[in-house]
C-alpha positions in Angstrom: 0.0 0.0 0.0 1.4 3.5 -0.9 2.1 6.1 1.6 -0.7 8.3 0.2 -3.2 5.4 0.4 -2.2 4.7 3.9 -2.9 8.3 5.0 -6.2 8.3 3.2 -7.3 5.1 4.9 -6.3 6.5 8.3 -8.5 9.6 7.8 -11.4 7.5 6.5 -11.4 5.1 9.5 -10.9 7.9 12.0 -13.9 9.9 10.7 -16.3 7.6 12.5 -14.6 8.2 15.9 -14.8 11.9 15.5 -18.5 11.7 14.7 -19.4 9.3 17.6 -20.8 10.9 20.7 -19.1 9.7 23.9 -22.1 10.4 26.0 -23.8 7.3 27.4 -24.3 5.0 30.4 -20.8 3.6 30.3 -17.9 5.0 32.1 -15.9 5.8 29.0 -17.1 9.3 29.5 -15.0 11.8 31.4 -16.9 13.3 34.4 -18.5 16.7 33.8 -16.8 19.8 35.0 -19.0 21.6 37.5 -18.3 24.8 35.6 -18.9 23.4 32.2 -21.9 21.1 31.9 -21.2 20.3 28.3 -17.6 19.2 28.8 -18.5 15.5 28.8 -18.8 15.6 25.1 -15.0 15.9 24.8 -13.2 12.7 23.9 -11.8 10.8 26.9 -8.4 10.7 25.4 -8.2 14.5 25.3 -8.5 14.7 29.1 -6.3 11.6 29.7 -3.4 13.4 28.0 -3.2 15.7 31.1 -3.7 13.0 33.7 -1.0 12.1 36.2 -1.5 8.4 35.4 -0.6 6.6 32.2 -3.3 6.1 29.6 -5.4 3.0 30.0 -4.0 0.0 28.2 -6.9 -2.1 27.0 -6.8 -5.6 25.6 -7.8 -4.9 22.0 -7.3 -8.5 21.0 -9.9 -9.7 23.6 -12.3 -6.9 22.5 -12.0 -7.6 18.8 -11.2 -11.3 18.4 -15.0 -12.0 18.6 -17.0 -8.8 17.8 -20.3 -10.5 18.2 -19.4 -11.7 21.7 -18.3 -8.2 22.6 -21.4 -6.5 21.2 -23.8 -9.1 22.8 -22.0 -8.6 26.2 -22.6 -4.8 26.1 -26.2 -5.2 25.0 -27.0 -7.7 27.8 -25.6 -5.2 30.3 -27.9 -2.4 29.0 -25.0 -0.7 27.4 -26.3 -0.1 23.8 -23.8 0.6 21.1 -24.2 1.8 17.6 -24.5 -1.2 15.2 -21.2 -0.6 13.6 -19.3 0.3 16.8 -17.1 -2.8 16.8 -16.5 -2.8 13.1 -15.1 0.7 13.2 -13.1 -0.1 16.3 -11.6 -3.0 14.4 -10.8 -0.8 11.4 -9.0 1.7 13.7 -7.1 -1.2 15.2 -6.0 -2.4 11.8 -5.0 1.1 10.8 -2.9 1.5 14.0 -1.1 -1.7 13.3 -0.6 -0.8 9.6 0.9 2.6 10.7 3.2 0.8 13.1 4.4 -1.5 10.3 5.0 1.5 8.0 6.9 3.4 10.8 9.0 0.3 11.4 9.9 0.0 7.7 10.6 3.7 7.2 12.7 4.0 10.3 14.8 1.1 9.1 15.3 3.0 5.9 16.2 6.2 7.8 18.8 4.3 9.8 20.3 2.8 6.7 20.6 6.2 5.0 22.1 7.6 8.1 24.8 4.9 8.1 25.6 5.6 4.4 26.0 9.3 5.2 28.1 8.6 8.2 30.6 6.4 6.3 30.6 8.6 3.2 29.2 6.1 0.7 27.1 7.3 -2.2 25.9 10.8 -3.2 25.8 12.6 0.2 23.7 15.5 -1.1 21.1 13.1 -2.5 21.1 10.9 0.7 20.6 14.0 2.8 17.6 15.0 0.7 16.2 11.5 1.1 16.7 11.7 4.8 14.9 15.0 5.0 11.9 13.6 3.2 11.9 10.5 5.4 12.0 12.6 8.5 8.9 14.5 7.3 7.1 11.3 6.4 7.9 9.8 9.9 6.4 12.9 11.5 3.3 12.6 9.5 2.9 8.9 10.3 3.5 9.6 14.0 0.9 12.3 14.1 -1.7 10.1 12.4 -0.7 7.2 14.7 -1.3 9.3 17.8 -4.7 10.5 16.6 -5.7 7.0 15.5 -4.7 5.5 18.9 -6.6 8.2 20.8 -9.8 7.7 18.8 -9.4 3.9 19.1 -9.1 4.3 22.8 -12.2 6.6 23.0 -14.3 3.9 21.3 -12.9 1.0 23.4 -13.5 2.9 26.7 -17.2 2.8 26.0 -17.2 -1.0 26.3 -18.0 -2.6 29.7 -16.1 -5.5 31.3 -17.0 -9.0 30.1 -19.6 -10.7 32.3 -18.9 -13.9 34.1 -20.4 -16.9 32.1 -22.5 -17.9 35.1 -24.0 -14.4 35.7 -27.7 -14.5 35.2 -29.0 -12.6 32.1 -31.4 -9.7 32.3 -32.9 -7.3 34.9 -32.7 -7.3 38.7 -35.6 -9.7 39.1 -33.5 -12.4 37.4 -31.0 -12.5 40.2 -30.2 -16.0 41.4 -30.3 -16.8 45.1 -27.1 -18.6 46.0 -27.9 -19.2 49.7 -29.9 -17.9 52.6 -29.1 -17.9 56.3 -30.4 -16.5 59.6 -34.0 -16.6 61.0 -36.8 -17.5 58.7 -39.0 -14.8 57.3 -42.5 -14.4 56.0 -42.1 -12.5 52.7 -44.7 -10.1 51.4 -45.8 -9.1 54.9 -45.2 -5.4 56.0 -45.1 -4.9 59.7 -45.9 -1.2 59.9 -45.3 -0.9 63.6 -41.7 -2.0 63.0 -41.0 0.9 60.7 -37.6 2.3 61.7 -38.7 5.9 61.0 -41.6 5.8 63.4 -39.5 4.2 66.1 -36.7 6.7 65.7 -39.1 9.7 65.7 -40.7 8.4 68.8 -37.4 8.4 70.7 -36.0 11.5 69.0 -33.2 9.6 67.4 -33.5 11.4 64.0 -34.1 15.1 63.5 -35.7 15.6 60.1 -36.4 19.3 60.7 -32.8 20.0 61.5 -31.7 18.0 58.4 -34.1 20.0 56.2 -32.8 23.4 57.6 -29.1 22.5 57.6 -28.6 20.4 54.4 -31.9 19.2 52.9 -33.7 15.9 52.8 -31.8 12.7 52.9 -28.9 14.2 55.0 -29.8 12.6 58.3 -28.7 13.6 61.9 -28.0 10.3 63.8 -28.6 11.0 67.5 -28.3 9.1 70.8 -28.1 5.4 70.3 -28.0 5.7 66.5 -24.7 7.6 66.7 -23.3 5.0 69.1 -24.7 2.1 66.9 -22.8 3.5 63.9 -19.5 3.5 65.8 -20.0 0.0 67.2 -20.9 -1.3 63.8 -17.8 0.2 62.3 -15.5 -1.3 65.0 -17.3 -4.7 64.9 -17.0 -5.0 61.1 -13.4 -3.8 61.2 -12.6 -6.4 63.8 -13.9 -9.2 61.6 -12.1 -7.9 58.5 -8.7 -7.5 60.4 -9.1 -11.0 61.8 -9.3 -12.2 58.2 -6.2 -10.5 57.1 -7.4 -7.1 55.8 -5.2 -4.2 56.8 -7.1 -1.1 58.0 -6.9 2.2 56.1 -8.6 5.6 56.5 -8.8 6.9 52.9 -9.6 10.4 51.8 -13.2 11.2 51.0 -12.2 13.7 48.3 -10.7 12.3 45.1 -9.7 13.4 41.7 -12.5 12.9 39.1 -9.9 11.1 36.9 -9.5 8.4 39.5 -13.3 7.9 39.9 -13.7 7.7 36.2 -10.9 5.1 35.8 -12.6 3.0 38.5 -15.8 2.8 36.5 -17.9 4.7 38.9 -21.2 5.9 37.4 -24.5 4.9 39.0 -27.2 3.3 36.8 -29.7 6.1 37.4 -27.8 8.2 34.8 -29.6 6.2 32.1 -32.8 8.0 32.9 -31.6 11.0 34.9 -29.2 13.2 33.0 -28.1 15.1 36.1 -24.7 14.3 37.6 -24.7 11.5 40.2 -21.4 12.8 41.8 -20.8 15.8 44.0 -18.2 17.9 42.2 -16.2 20.5 44.0 -16.2 23.9 42.3 -12.6 24.6 41.1 -12.9 26.8 38.0 -9.2 27.6 38.0 -8.0 24.0 38.2 -6.9 22.1 35.2 -9.1 19.0 34.4 -6.6 16.5 35.9 -6.8 18.3 39.2 -10.5 18.6 39.6 -11.9 17.0 42.7 -15.2 15.3 43.7 -16.6 13.6 46.8 -16.1 9.8 46.8 -19.3 7.8 46.1 -17.6 4.8 47.8 -14.3 4.1 49.6 -13.6 1.6 46.7 -12.4 4.6 44.7 -9.7 6.0 47.0 -8.7 2.4 48.0 -8.2 1.6 44.3 -6.1 4.8 44.0 -3.9 3.5 46.8 -2.6 0.9 44.3 -2.6 3.0 41.2 0.6 3.0 39.0 2.2 0.3 41.1 4.1 -2.8 40.1 4.0 -5.7 42.6 5.7 -9.0 42.9 3.3 -11.9 42.6 4.6 -13.4 45.9 3.4 -10.2 47.6 -0.1 -10.7 46.4 -2.9 -10.6 47.3 -3.0 -7.1 48.9 -6.1 -6.8 51.2 -7.2 -3.6 52.8 -10.3 -2.5 54.7 -11.2 1.2 54.6 -13.6 3.4 56.6 -14.9 6.4 54.8 -17.9 8.5 54.0 -19.8 7.8 50.8 -21.6 10.7 49.0 -24.4 9.9 46.6 -26.2 12.6 44.7 -28.7 10.2 43.4 -30.4 9.4 46.8 -34.1 8.9 46.1 -33.6 9.2 42.3 -35.3 5.9 41.8 -38.5 7.2 43.2 -38.6 4.9 46.1 -37.0 4.2 49.5 -36.8 7.9 50.2 -38.0 7.6 53.8 -35.6 7.3 56.7 -32.1 5.9 56.4 -32.4 3.4 53.6 -31.2 5.8 50.8 -29.3 8.9 51.8 -26.8 11.3 50.3 -24.1 10.7 52.9 -23.3 7.7 54.9 -20.4 5.8 56.5 -19.2 2.7 54.8 -16.6 0.0 55.7 -15.2 -1.3 52.5 -13.1 -4.3 51.6 -10.6 -4.0 48.7 -8.2 -6.6 47.3 -5.6 -6.8 44.5 -4.7 -10.3 43.3 -2.9 -12.1 40.6 -5.0 -12.7 37.5 -5.7 -16.4 38.5 -6.6 -15.5 42.1 -9.6 -13.2 41.8 -12.4 -15.8 41.8 -11.1 -17.3 45.0 -10.7 -13.9 46.6 -14.3 -13.1 45.7 -15.5 -16.1 47.7 -13.2 -15.1 50.5 -14.7 -11.6 50.6 -18.2 -13.2 50.6 -17.2 -15.3 53.6 -16.1 -12.2 55.5 -19.4 -10.5 54.7 -21.3 -13.6 55.9 -19.4 -13.7 59.1 -20.3 -10.1 59.8 -24.0 -10.6 58.9 -24.3 -13.9 60.9 -22.9 -12.2 64.0 -25.6 -9.6 63.8 -28.3 -12.3 63.7 -29.9 -11.0 60.4 -32.0 -12.9 58.0 -30.0 -12.8 54.8 -30.1 -14.0 51.2 -27.1 -13.9 48.9 -27.7 -13.1 45.2 -25.7 -13.6 42.0 -26.7 -10.4 40.3 -27.8 -10.4 36.6 -26.1 -8.6 33.7 -28.2 -5.5 33.8 -27.3 -4.9 37.4 -23.5 -5.0 36.7 -21.6 -1.7 36.7 -19.2 -1.1 33.9 -16.3 -2.4 35.9 -17.8 -5.6 37.3 -17.2 -9.0 35.9 -19.4 -10.6 38.5 -21.4 -9.2 41.4 -22.9 -10.7 44.6 -25.4 -8.8 46.7 -26.4 -9.7 50.2 -29.9 -8.6 51.3 -31.3 -8.5 54.8 -35.0 -8.8 55.6 -36.4 -5.5 56.9 -39.9 -6.1 58.3 -40.9 -2.5 58.7 -40.2 -2.0 54.9 -41.7 -5.4 54.2 -38.9 -6.3 51.8 -35.4 -7.3 51.4 -32.8 -4.6 51.4 -29.2 -4.7 50.1 -26.6 -4.5 52.9 -23.5 -5.6 51.0 -22.2 -5.9 47.5 -19.1 -7.7 46.1 -17.6 -7.2 42.7 -14.8 -8.9 40.9 -13.5 -6.3 38.4 -10.8 -8.5 36.9 -8.4 -6.3 35.0 -10.9 -3.5 34.2 -9.7 -1.1 36.8 -6.1 -2.2 36.8 -5.8 -1.5 33.1 -7.0 2.0 33.7 -5.1 2.6 36.9 -1.9 0.8 35.7 -1.7 -1.9 38.4 0.6 -4.7 37.3 2.7 -7.5 38.9 5.8 -9.5 38.1 4.9 -13.2 38.0 6.9 -15.6 40.2 9.5 -17.7 38.3 7.4 -20.8 38.9 4.1 -19.2 37.7 2.8 -20.0 34.2 3.4 -17.3 31.6 0.8 -14.5 31.7 -1.9 -14.5 29.1 -0.8 -12.7 26.0 -2.8 -10.7 23.5 -2.0 -13.2 20.7 -0.9 -12.5 17.2 -2.8 -10.5 14.6 -1.4 -11.6 11.2 2.1 -10.4 10.5 1.5 -6.9 11.8 3.5 -5.9 15.0 1.6 -5.4 18.3 2.3 -2.1 20.0 5.2 -2.6 22.5 3.2 -0.8 25.3 0.7 -3.7 25.3 3.1 -6.5 25.8 6.0 -4.9 27.6 6.4 -3.1 30.9 9.8 -4.1 32.0 8.8 -7.4 30.4 5.5 -9.0 29.6 3.8 -8.1 32.9 0.2 -9.0 33.4 -2.4 -6.7 35.0 -3.6 -7.5 38.5 -7.2 -8.1 39.3 -9.1 -5.9 41.7 -12.1 -6.7 43.9 -14.3 -4.7 46.2 -16.9 -5.6 48.8 -18.9 -3.9 51.4 -18.2 -4.9 55.0 -20.8 -2.6 56.5 -23.1 0.0 54.9 -24.0 1.6 58.2 -27.4 3.1 57.6 -28.7 -0.1 55.9 -27.5 -2.2 58.9 -29.1 0.3 61.3 -32.4 -0.1 59.5 -32.2 -3.9 59.6 -31.2 -4.1 63.2 -33.8 -1.6 64.5 -36.7 -3.0 62.5 -35.9 -6.6 63.5 -35.0 -5.7 67.1 -37.9 -3.4 68.2 -39.5 -4.6 71.5 -43.1 -3.8 72.5 -44.9 -3.7 75.8 -48.7 -3.4 75.7 -48.4 -2.4 72.1 -46.1 0.5 73.0 -42.4 0.8 72.1 -40.4 -0.6 75.0 -36.9 -0.5 73.4 -34.7 -2.5 71.0 -32.8 -5.8 71.1 -29.3 -5.5 69.6 -26.8 -8.3 68.9 -24.5 -9.3 71.7 -21.4 -9.0 69.4 -21.8 -5.2 69.5 -21.8 -4.9 73.3 -18.0 -4.8 73.6 -17.9 -2.0 71.1 -20.6 0.1 72.9 -19.4 3.2 74.7 -22.6 4.5 76.2 -25.5 3.3 78.4 -28.4 1.1 77.6 -31.2 3.6 78.2 -32.3 6.2 75.7 -35.1 8.7 75.1 -36.5 11.5 77.3 -39.4 12.2 79.6 -42.2 9.6 79.2 -40.6 8.3 76.0 -37.8 6.2 77.3 -36.5 2.9 76.0 -33.7 0.5 76.7 -31.3 -1.7 74.8 -31.2 -5.5 75.5 -28.2 -7.4 74.3 -29.2 -10.8 72.9 
């Protein structure tokens, strides 16, 4: 193929990427700037150029080796693509590899001419003229290669992680129950007198009026035993996590938007609600890579703890447990669960996070689930464990388990933990790699694509280093646990509130008394 034909082909294939909107439900969209609502239309690669982290290194062979599989995976996860998305991505990939081949050939020619000039063979003036033309052509190729790779990355970043083959297909109601434990329940029966909001209002444990004046709805004040219950739940769940080998961390609650985006954080409500689901901090003078937001989950800063790191396989897995505040702008956006503590804008969350070798993530997912079960069992809750279906998987998740506790005052199950195996989705975006042990099998490779060279950055990083796998799981979502414990533990005497039964495992973490309330409205805690 002639040089002119090559450049023409490059421009033709790149045209699609420049015309494709990057707005959509997937996390291949850079977060909006608080001062520029329309900034999300800029290509992701444009903002990535100014990031403090390397550009994401995606597995194009895996994405493109079976385009029908990749497209079906995205559609089953409610991540619709344009019909020719994968075809154009494939053409951009072919163009990239073709340009690399052309560059390799022309640079060899450049080196050969340089050697002839150096030793004085041939017509020096003619050789210098050839060298000048070659230098110009190399620059043209390199510019087109850079643009092609950026547009290829923009399209690839719109694709979600591949779902686990055993994940149920479809919407939330298709979730598969893996196991249940705890006291038996009678589903479909709402016990109105066990409503946690009524109980808390009776004993002045919540102050909705103060919340409304100070911050607005869904920003609760936890008072009296609720404040103490939060602290005891934090320390109880920490004790279980630490016993199981997780190292404690207090992460920052404020993070760079770039880190949140690389982690794949974008709640599903954005499909129907165009407003941002993240609290952005107004910083009009800051460059894009320095803009900050409030963390929606401690998973994000905990992932950032390992960003741009190279580990030795023998030092894996890395397991940490973080305590932080989670900020969710979408509280109540689903049109339900807006009463009380079930869905709020700010809450404390104890989060488990792990980094493993690529062959260790499935085992780690089960280990995290066992830690979560130990915490829930100790609290005496009625729990069911669900394997979540494809439409409930976030962009980063390969597989997700949810644990739900029975909440009799709500008359339904409510999610109290979630565990996601993100495989290499986050590590490829955060540059988390590891050096395999000498006895380990060779890391999976991207395979060959004809006779065209594969870009060195995809197979070499001080050697062919694989990307680690990352996992996250909730140890304790405090408000949800409070709802479950209060609604299941309410005691009555002559049809009046007498107090609440709380699990014995929390007693050693309790720092106050067992009586609460004022005046004639007094109650007591009973440890059971």
